[in-house]
Biopython code that builds the backbone (N, CA, C, O; Angstrom):
import numpy as np
from Bio.PDB.StructureBuilder import StructureBuilder

atoms = [
    (1, "MET", "N", (146.522, -94.354, -236.338)),
    (1, "MET", "CA", (146.080, -92.949, -236.472)),
    (1, "MET", "C", (145.259, -92.754, -237.757)),
    (1, "MET", "O", (144.188, -92.148, -237.731)),
    (2, "LEU", "N", (145.778, -93.276, -238.881)),
    (2, "LEU", "CA", (145.094, -93.095, -240.172)),
    (2, "LEU", "C", (143.714, -93.751, -240.150)),
    (2, "LEU", "O", (142.748, -93.194, -240.673)),
    (3, "LYS", "N", (143.626, -94.939, -239.540)),
    (3, "LYS", "CA", (142.332, -95.632, -239.465)),
    (3, "LYS", "C", (141.324, -94.809, -238.668)),
    (3, "LYS", "O", (140.156, -94.717, -239.044)),
    (4, "ILE", "N", (141.781, -94.212, -237.564)),
    (4, "ILE", "CA", (140.907, -93.383, -236.719)),
    (4, "ILE", "C", (140.439, -92.154, -237.504)),
    (4, "ILE", "O", (139.261, -91.800, -237.466)),
    (5, "LEU", "N", (141.367, -91.506, -238.214)),
    (5, "LEU", "CA", (141.014, -90.317, -239.000)),
    (5, "LEU", "C", (140.012, -90.661, -240.092)),
    (5, "LEU", "O", (139.073, -89.907, -240.345)),
    (6, "LYS", "N", (140.215, -91.794, -240.731)),
    (6, "LYS", "CA", (139.302, -92.227, -241.789)),
    (6, "LYS", "C", (137.909, -92.494, -241.225)),
    (6, "LYS", "O", (136.903, -92.130, -241.832)),
    (7, "SER", "N", (137.862, -93.134, -240.058)),
    (7, "SER", "CA", (136.571, -93.437, -239.438)),
    (7, "SER", "C", (135.872, -92.148, -239.012)),
    (7, "SER", "O", (134.656, -92.024, -239.158)),
    (8, "LYS", "N", (136.638, -91.186, -238.486)),
    (8, "LYS", "CA", (136.059, -89.892, -238.089)),
    (8, "LYS", "C", (135.474, -89.165, -239.294)),
    (8, "LYS", "O", (134.355, -88.655, -239.234)),
    (9, "SER", "N", (136.224, -89.119, -240.374)),
    (9, "SER", "CA", (135.741, -88.445, -241.584)),
    (9, "SER", "C", (134.510, -89.166, -242.125)),
    (9, "SER", "O", (133.583, -88.527, -242.623)),
    (10, "PHE", "N", (134.500, -90.485, -242.029)),
    (10, "PHE", "CA", (133.349, -91.286, -242.476)),
    (10, "PHE", "C", (132.119, -90.951, -241.645)),
    (10, "PHE", "O", (131.028, -90.780, -242.188)),
    (11, "ILE", "N", (132.294, -90.856, -240.328)),
    (11, "ILE", "CA", (131.193, -90.496, -239.420)),
    (11, "ILE", "C", (130.715, -89.079, -239.721)),
    (11, "ILE", "O", (129.511, -88.824, -239.752)),
    (12, "GLN", "N", (131.660, -88.146, -239.946)),
    (12, "GLN", "CA", (131.297, -86.765, -240.277)),
    (12, "GLN", "C", (130.482, -86.704, -241.560)),
    (12, "GLN", "O", (129.512, -85.950, -241.642)),
    (13, "GLN", "N", (130.865, -87.489, -242.563)),
    (13, "GLN", "CA", (130.126, -87.525, -243.822)),
    (13, "GLN", "C", (128.697, -88.007, -243.593)),
    (13, "GLN", "O", (127.756, -87.468, -244.177)),
    (14, "ILE", "N", (128.534, -89.017, -242.746)),
    (14, "ILE", "CA", (127.191, -89.536, -242.432)),
    (14, "ILE", "C", (126.374, -88.458, -241.712)),
    (14, "ILE", "O", (125.207, -88.238, -242.037)),
    (15, "LEU", "N", (126.994, -87.786, -240.732)),
    (15, "LEU", "CA", (126.303, -86.731, -239.983)),
    (15, "LEU", "C", (125.876, -85.595, -240.900)),
    (15, "LEU", "O", (124.743, -85.121, -240.815)),
    (16, "ILE", "N", (126.764, -85.159, -241.765)),
    (16, "ILE", "CA", (126.454, -84.077, -242.719)),
    (16, "ILE", "C", (125.308, -84.497, -243.633)),
    (16, "ILE", "O", (124.397, -83.711, -243.896)),
    (17, "ALA", "N", (125.355, -85.734, -244.116)),
    (17, "ALA", "CA", (124.313, -86.243, -245.014)),
    (17, "ALA", "C", (122.960, -86.272, -244.303)),
    (17, "ALA", "O", (121.944, -85.889, -244.883)),
    (18, "THR", "N", (122.947, -86.728, -243.040)),
    (18, "THR", "CA", (121.692, -86.800, -242.287)),
    (18, "THR", "C", (121.186, -85.401, -241.951)),
    (18, "THR", "O", (119.983, -85.148, -242.010)),
    (19, "LEU", "N", (122.096, -84.489, -241.598)),
    (19, "LEU", "CA", (121.697, -83.122, -241.265)),
    (19, "LEU", "C", (121.122, -82.397, -242.474)),
    (19, "LEU", "O", (120.180, -81.615, -242.345)),
    (20, "GLN", "N", (121.691, -82.658, -243.652)),
    (20, "GLN", "CA", (121.180, -82.039, -244.881)),
    (20, "GLN", "C", (119.758, -82.515, -245.176)),
    (20, "GLN", "O", (118.948, -81.755, -245.709)),
    (21, "LYS", "N", (119.451, -83.772, -244.832)),
    (21, "LYS", "CA", (118.113, -84.326, -245.068)),
    (21, "LYS", "C", (117.091, -83.737, -244.099)),
    (21, "LYS", "O", (115.929, -83.537, -244.454)),
    (22, "ILE", "N", (117.537, -83.460, -242.863)),
    (22, "ILE", "CA", (116.629, -82.926, -241.835)),
    (22, "ILE", "C", (116.472, -81.414, -242.037)),
    (22, "ILE", "O", (117.477, -80.710, -242.137)),
    (23, "PRO", "N", (115.232, -80.894, -242.100)),
    (23, "PRO", "CA", (115.030, -79.444, -242.135)),
    (23, "PRO", "C", (115.466, -78.804, -240.810)),
    (23, "PRO", "O", (115.070, -79.249, -239.734)),
    (24, "PHE", "N", (116.283, -77.758, -240.908)),
    (24, "PHE", "CA", (116.914, -77.191, -239.707)),
    (24, "PHE", "C", (115.932, -76.422, -238.822)),
    (24, "PHE", "O", (115.994, -76.547, -237.599)),
    (25, "LYS", "N", (115.040, -75.641, -239.400)),
    (25, "LYS", "CA", (114.163, -74.781, -238.604)),
    (25, "LYS", "C", (113.264, -75.570, -237.647)),
    (25, "LYS", "O", (113.217, -75.241, -236.461)),
    (26, "PRO", "N", (112.545, -76.602, -238.121)),
    (26, "PRO", "CA", (111.748, -77.414, -237.193)),
    (26, "PRO", "C", (112.601, -78.048, -236.097)),
    (26, "PRO", "O", (112.182, -78.142, -234.943)),
    (27, "LEU", "N", (113.801, -78.478, -236.477)),
    (27, "LEU", "CA", (114.718, -79.091, -235.511)),
    (27, "LEU", "C", (115.119, -78.084, -234.435)),
    (27, "LEU", "O", (115.147, -78.420, -233.251)),
    (28, "LEU", "N", (115.429, -76.848, -234.843)),
    (28, "LEU", "CA", (115.803, -75.800, -233.903)),
    (28, "LEU", "C", (114.638, -75.451, -232.976)),
    (28, "LEU", "O", (114.841, -75.233, -231.782)),
    (29, "HIS", "N", (113.417, -75.396, -233.521)),
    (29, "HIS", "CA", (112.247, -75.102, -232.694)),
    (29, "HIS", "C", (112.055, -76.176, -231.627)),
    (29, "HIS", "O", (111.630, -75.879, -230.510)),
    (30, "LYS", "N", (112.367, -77.413, -231.970)),
    (30, "LYS", "CA", (112.272, -78.514, -231.002)),
    (30, "LYS", "C", (113.363, -78.402, -229.946)),
    (30, "LYS", "O", (113.132, -78.705, -228.776)),
    (31, "LEU", "N", (114.559, -77.965, -230.360)),
    (31, "LEU", "CA", (115.703, -77.907, -229.453)),
    (31, "LEU", "C", (115.650, -76.692, -228.520)),
    (31, "LEU", "O", (116.066, -76.785, -227.365)),
    (32, "LYS", "N", (115.148, -75.566, -229.006)),
    (32, "LYS", "CA", (115.159, -74.320, -228.217)),
    (32, "LYS", "C", (114.464, -74.456, -226.858)),
    (32, "LYS", "O", (115.042, -74.037, -225.855)),
    (33, "PRO", "N", (113.250, -75.021, -226.775)),
    (33, "PRO", "CA", (112.608, -75.187, -225.464)),
    (33, "PRO", "C", (113.461, -76.011, -224.505)),
    (33, "PRO", "O", (113.519, -75.717, -223.311)),
    (34, "ASN", "N", (114.118, -77.033, -225.023)),
    (34, "ASN", "CA", (114.975, -77.882, -224.190)),
    (34, "ASN", "C", (116.179, -77.101, -223.670)),
    (34, "ASN", "O", (116.603, -77.293, -222.530)),
    (35, "ILE", "N", (116.723, -76.227, -224.500)),
    (35, "ILE", "CA", (117.893, -75.424, -224.110)),
    (35, "ILE", "C", (117.488, -74.399, -223.039)),
    (35, "ILE", "O", (118.226, -74.175, -222.079)),
    (36, "LYS", "N", (116.316, -73.781, -223.209)),
    (36, "LYS", "CA", (115.854, -72.771, -222.249)),
    (36, "LYS", "C", (115.640, -73.372, -220.861)),
    (36, "LYS", "O", (115.936, -72.741, -219.846)),
    (37, "LYS", "N", (115.125, -74.592, -220.833)),
    (37, "LYS", "CA", (114.923, -75.276, -219.545)),
    (37, "LYS", "C", (116.274, -75.653, -218.949)),
    (37, "LYS", "O", (116.330, -76.238, -217.867)),
]
sb = StructureBuilder()
sb.init_structure("model")
sb.init_model(0)
sb.init_chain("A")
sb.init_seg("    ")
for serial, (resi, resn, name, xyz) in enumerate(atoms, 1):
    if name == "N":
        sb.init_residue(resn, " ", resi, " ")
    sb.init_atom(name, np.array(xyz, "f"), 0.0, 1.0, " ", f" {name:<3s}", serial, name[0])
structure = sb.get_structure()
């Protein structure tokens, strides 16, 4: 259980780090057309 939790938190840290690097507005503009379809 502890190993799984540690790996999840590690993955979350990577995701947060990558999301912080990516500008959100351009990303949302790219995603919105896909969501509407």
